[in-house]
N, C-alpha and C positions, 0 to 999 in steps of 0.2 A: 503494500499500500504506499502510495506516496505521501510524504509528510509536506503539505501544499503551504504552510506557513514557512518553511524550510524554503520551498521552491521559490517564494515570493523573493527572496534574498538575490536570487540567480537571474541573471538574463542570457548568458552566453550558452550554458549547457543546464541539462536536469541532472544532478549530481546522483540520483538514484540509478541511473542508466549505466549498464556495465561497461568498463574501460576497454578500449581505448576511446567508445563513443562521445562525441560532442553533438547533443541535438538539443534545442530549444523547444520544448511542447508549446510553451506560450506563444509562440510565433509561427508554429508550423503543423499543429495537431488540433484541430477543432474536437475532437473529442476529448482530449486532456483538457483544454481551454473549458469546456462546457461544465465539465465535470469539477474542475477545480475551482471555478467562480460559483458555482451552487452551493460547493462545500463550505466557502468563505463569504456566502453573500451578506452582507450586513456586518462583517468582521473587521472590514479592511479599512481604517480610516481614510479619509478623502486624499490627504497628502500622500500617503503611501501607495495609494491606487494610482494617483497621477503619476509619481514617480516610476511604478511599475510599467504603465502605459509607455512613458516617455523612452524606456528601455527597448521597445520594439522596434524604434527607428523610424525611417521614413521609406518614401518610395513604394514599391509593390513586392507583396509577398505570396508565396506559394502555399497553400494551405491544406493539408490532407483532411479528408472527411471520410474515408474508410474504416472498415471495422478492426483493422490491426492496431493494438495497443503500442505505445512508445517503447516498452520493454520488448515486445513480439518485434518490432521494426528493427530496433538495435541488436537483438539477438540472430535475427537472420542476416543482417549486413556481417557480423562478426562471424557466424558460420561461413559466409560467402568469402569472405576475405581470408581466412583459415583454408578453406578448399582451394582456393587460387594461390596462396602459398607466400602471401605478402602482408602477413599480420604483424610483423616487427615494424617499427617506426622507419628504419633506414628501407628495407624493402618496399613498405607502403608509399612513403615519398618518392621513391624510385618510380614505382607504378603509376602513380598519379600524373607525375611530371613527364613520363614516358608519354602520355597522351598529347596531342595536338592541342586540344582545347584545355589543357591545364586541370582536369578533372576526369573523373571517372563516373560511369552511370550503373546501376544494378536494377534489375526487375525482380520485386518479392513475390511472394505466394499469391498475392491477390491481384496481379498485374500492375501494381503501381510500380514508378519508376523514380530512382531516387539518386541523386546527386551526391557523389563522394568527393570532397575537398581535402586538401590539406589542414588540419586543425591548428590553431592558436596556442594550444596549452600542451604541457609536456606529455602527460600521461593521457590525454585526450586529443590523440592526433589526427583521428577520422572524423571530420566534420561533416555532418548529412544534413540533407534538406530534400524536399519533395522536387521532382523535376518539373520545369515549366510544362504546361498542358499534359501531366500524367494522368493517366485515370483515377480516378478518387480523390483529384485535386481543384481546387479553385484557385483562380489567381484575383487578389484583392488588394486593394490601396492600404496603406498600413493605418491612415484614418480610420478606413470602414473597422479593421480589426480592433483598434484602440477602443472605439465607439462601442462595439459588442463587448469587448471584456468589462468596459465602464458599467454597460447596463447590466450585465448579468451579475456584477460585483453588488451592484445596487440594488436589484430587483429579485434575483435567483431564477428567474424565468424571463423569455422573450417570445414574443408570439407574432404573427404577422399583422395583426391589429393592435400593436403597441402604440401606443400614443405618440405620433410625431413630436408633440410639445415634451415629453419626456424625454425623449432621446436628444433633442436639442437642448434642452435645459443640461443633461450630461454632457454633451460636446462643448457648449459653451463656457458651463461654471468649471467642470472638472479639467476638460481636454483642451481649453483654448482653443477650439475649432468651431469654425462658422457653423450655423444651424443648415440643414437640409432643405432645399427648396424644391427647384426644378424635377420634376419626374420622380418625387418622392418614393412613390409607392414601388417603381421599381429599381430603387437604389440596393446596392449588393449588400447593405445591412439587413434588408429584409430576405434577401436570397439566403445570407448566412443563417437569419432566424428559422429557415425551413429546414435545414440540416440541423441545428441545435437540437430542435423539437422532433426529429424521427425517431 
């Protein structure tokens, strides 16, 4: 079982995952985000919540919504790296750098595709994230993901009928983001809500 309050202190990787995997469920795993936020709903002070969301960064994020847990994903990748004979840091680095793209990709048991890069941490040198346009993945703006996390942490649940005024209050007061306006019912936030509630 994940210790979610401990995970709130980390942004670069989830410490409960097996080494040498560096993976942030807060950025790339919708099931983890949904469960963690619901478990902590109402318990995270607004200042801590705002800081957590800031750690997500900017730009766009590939978000996995499939059935594999973070531990299952990490275990499958570790098993495949072992099978390929590139499990030590030196062999892994050579393998990744030997690719013209500077990264490698692996397909897991559910057909989702994962990118493997060089990690920044001594004991977590396999940095993973979902591949762009992989099965069971969505590409979302970081601001949309931050909005979802903040909304879930405040309310514990999100639905397609969630009041846009509530969403905008969270965006403006906690995240310092502009309100949603044009085409709001088609906004990616409400698409994510459908996946959270599956």
